[in-house]
FIRO-558282 format. One record per residue (C-alpha): y, z, x; residue number from 1. Coordinates in pm, 1 decimal. Each point is the difference from the previous one (the first is absolute). Example, Ala and Ser with C-alpha at 12.3 -4.5 7.8 and 13.67 -1.06 7.14 Angstrom:
<pts>
+----------+----------+----------+-----+
|        y |        z |        x |   n |
+----------+----------+----------+-----+
|   -450.0 |    780.0 |   1230.0 |   1 |
|    344.0 |    -66.0 |    137.0 |   2 |
+----------+----------+----------+-----+
</pts>
This chain:
<pts>
+----------+----------+----------+-----+
|        y |        z |        x |   n |
+----------+----------+----------+-----+
|  -3360.7 |   3362.2 |   3251.0 |   1 |
|    -41.3 |    217.8 |   -317.9 |   2 |
|    331.2 |   -114.4 |   -138.0 |   3 |
|    -53.5 |   -357.2 |     55.2 |   4 |
|   -160.0 |   -225.9 |   -255.8 |   5 |
|    -88.9 |   -331.7 |    137.5 |   6 |
|     59.4 |   -303.4 |   -242.5 |   7 |
|    -71.6 |   -295.8 |    235.4 |   8 |
|   -276.9 |     55.4 |    221.3 |   9 |
|     62.2 |   -327.3 |    175.6 |  10 |
|    348.5 |     56.3 |     98.8 |  11 |
|    -34.8 |    377.6 |     88.4 |  12 |
|   -126.2 |    -66.0 |    369.9 |  13 |
|    332.3 |   -188.6 |     39.8 |  14 |
|    226.9 |    299.8 |    -82.8 |  15 |
|    148.4 |    117.5 |    321.6 |  16 |
|    -41.2 |    390.2 |     36.5 |  17 |
|    386.8 |     40.3 |     22.1 |  18 |
|     33.0 |   -124.2 |   -366.5 |  19 |
|   -291.8 |    237.2 |   -105.4 |  20 |
|    192.3 |    304.5 |    165.3 |  21 |
|    339.5 |   -126.8 |   -158.5 |  22 |
|   -171.6 |    -25.3 |   -356.7 |  23 |
|   -148.7 |    348.2 |     49.7 |  24 |
|    341.7 |    150.6 |     85.5 |  25 |
|    188.7 |   -187.8 |   -270.4 |  26 |
|   -247.8 |    125.0 |   -253.8 |  27 |
|    133.2 |    349.3 |    -29.9 |  28 |
|     38.2 |     40.1 |   -376.2 |  29 |
|    -56.7 |   -355.4 |   -111.7 |  30 |
|   -251.9 |   -259.9 |     46.8 |  31 |
|     43.6 |   -258.9 |    265.3 |  32 |
|   -165.7 |   -335.3 |     24.1 |  33 |
|   -105.0 |   -208.5 |    320.8 |  34 |
|     58.9 |   -370.0 |    -83.0 |  35 |
|    -11.7 |   -334.3 |    160.9 |  36 |
|    334.4 |   -191.6 |    -86.3 |  37 |
|     33.6 |   -360.2 |    -59.6 |  38 |
|     84.9 |    -58.7 |    359.4 |  39 |
|   -301.5 |    153.5 |    144.9 |  40 |
|    174.3 |    356.8 |    102.9 |  41 |
|   -208.6 |    301.7 |    -94.7 |  42 |
|    237.5 |    290.4 |   -116.6 |  43 |
|     -0.1 |    336.9 |   -161.7 |  44 |
|    205.7 |    -31.9 |   -320.1 |  45 |
|     85.3 |    202.6 |   -307.7 |  46 |
|   -219.9 |   -149.5 |   -257.6 |  47 |
|     59.5 |   -201.0 |   -331.3 |  48 |
|   -136.4 |    292.6 |   -176.7 |  49 |
|   -336.5 |   -179.5 |    -46.1 |  50 |
|   -130.2 |   -258.3 |    233.9 |  51 |
|   -223.4 |   -176.5 |   -280.0 |  52 |
|    332.0 |   -104.2 |   -183.5 |  53 |
|    192.0 |    -92.0 |    325.5 |  54 |
|    160.5 |   -352.5 |     18.9 |  55 |
|     97.4 |   -187.7 |    286.4 |  56 |
|   -165.1 |    -92.4 |    333.2 |  57 |
|   -113.2 |    330.9 |     91.2 |  58 |
|   -368.0 |     93.5 |     73.4 |  59 |
|    -50.9 |    382.0 |    -40.7 |  60 |
|   -238.9 |    120.7 |    269.9 |  61 |
|      3.7 |    384.4 |    -60.4 |  62 |
|    139.7 |    279.2 |   -215.7 |  63 |
|    101.1 |    319.5 |    186.9 |  64 |
|      4.1 |    300.2 |   -235.3 |  65 |
|    279.2 |    266.2 |     34.2 |  66 |
|    -34.2 |    286.1 |    224.6 |  67 |
|    171.9 |    229.0 |   -263.9 |  68 |
|    -47.6 |   -147.3 |   -364.7 |  69 |
+----------+----------+----------+-----+
</pts>
């Protein structure tokens, strides 16, 4: 959990364990975000660069730091 920064405490319990594992694997050299899409799906995704300036119907739940920055 050291690599994970939770951005939305209310949605964090809804994140499936396999999405967390996928995000941790994908965050090898670049940051990966866990987000809820407008259709309700929770996914790991390459981020927009900064969740604070993202647009659209995405709610950012957590940020996963790179393993090898």
